[in-house]
N, C-alpha and C positions, 0 to 999 in steps of 0.2 A: 326718813320715815315716810311710809306710804300713806297718803291721804286720798280722800275722795277727789280732791282737786287734781292730784297727780294722775289718777286713773282717767278722769275726765279729759285732761290735757293729752294723754296718750291716745285716747279714742279719737280726739279731734285731729291730732297730728297724723295718725295712720290714715284717717279718712281723707285728709288733704293730700297725703303722699299718693294715695290711690286715685285721686281726682274724683272722688264720689261726692255728690251733693248731700246736704242734710236731708233734702226731700227724698232722695233715693234710699238712703239708709232707713229713714222713717217708714217709707213705703214697705221695704222688706221686713221691717219689724212690726208692721201693722199698727203703727202709732202715728200721731200727728208730727209734723215738722217742728212745731212749737215744743212739744214734749221732748223730742230728740235734742233740740237746742238747749233745753234745760239740763238734759243729761250731760251734754258737752260743757256746760258752764259749771257743773258740779252742784246744781240746785236740786237734784233728785237723787235719793239714795237708791243705788242699784242693788237688785237682788242677784244672787248667783245665777239664776235662770236667765235674767236679762243680760247679764255680763257675757254669758256663754252665747246667747243669741247674737249679740253685737259682734263678738269675736268671729262667729261663723260668717256673718255678712261681710265683715272686713277681711275675711280669709286669713286670719292669724290665730295662733293658739291663744286661748283665754289667759294662759299663764303670762303671755307677753304684756297683757294689760295690767297685771298686778305684781310684777317683779319689783323687788326692792331696787333702788338706784345702784347699789353695789353690784347686783347681779347683772343689771343692764350694762354697766361699764365693763364688767368682766367678759360678757358675751361679745361686746364690740371689739375688745382687745383680741379675743380668740379668733374672731373673723379676720382681723387684719393680719394675723400670722399664718392663715391658711393659704 
């Protein structure tokens, strides 16, 4: 089941993989670092607009942030067969 916590964790994981700071992402989104921290903790309800903005800054498709776990596992399996 997809929850706000799952989306928040994906945002955080992708940010860390890309070695971006919270401050950098917040700056690009024109929000405070504190607000972005709350987003990553799942304490802020994301609008579709904000989700798309975050995806652009992270340089990933927005769909990657909201895929169901089954879709994520399936995509990983397909990558390993290529």
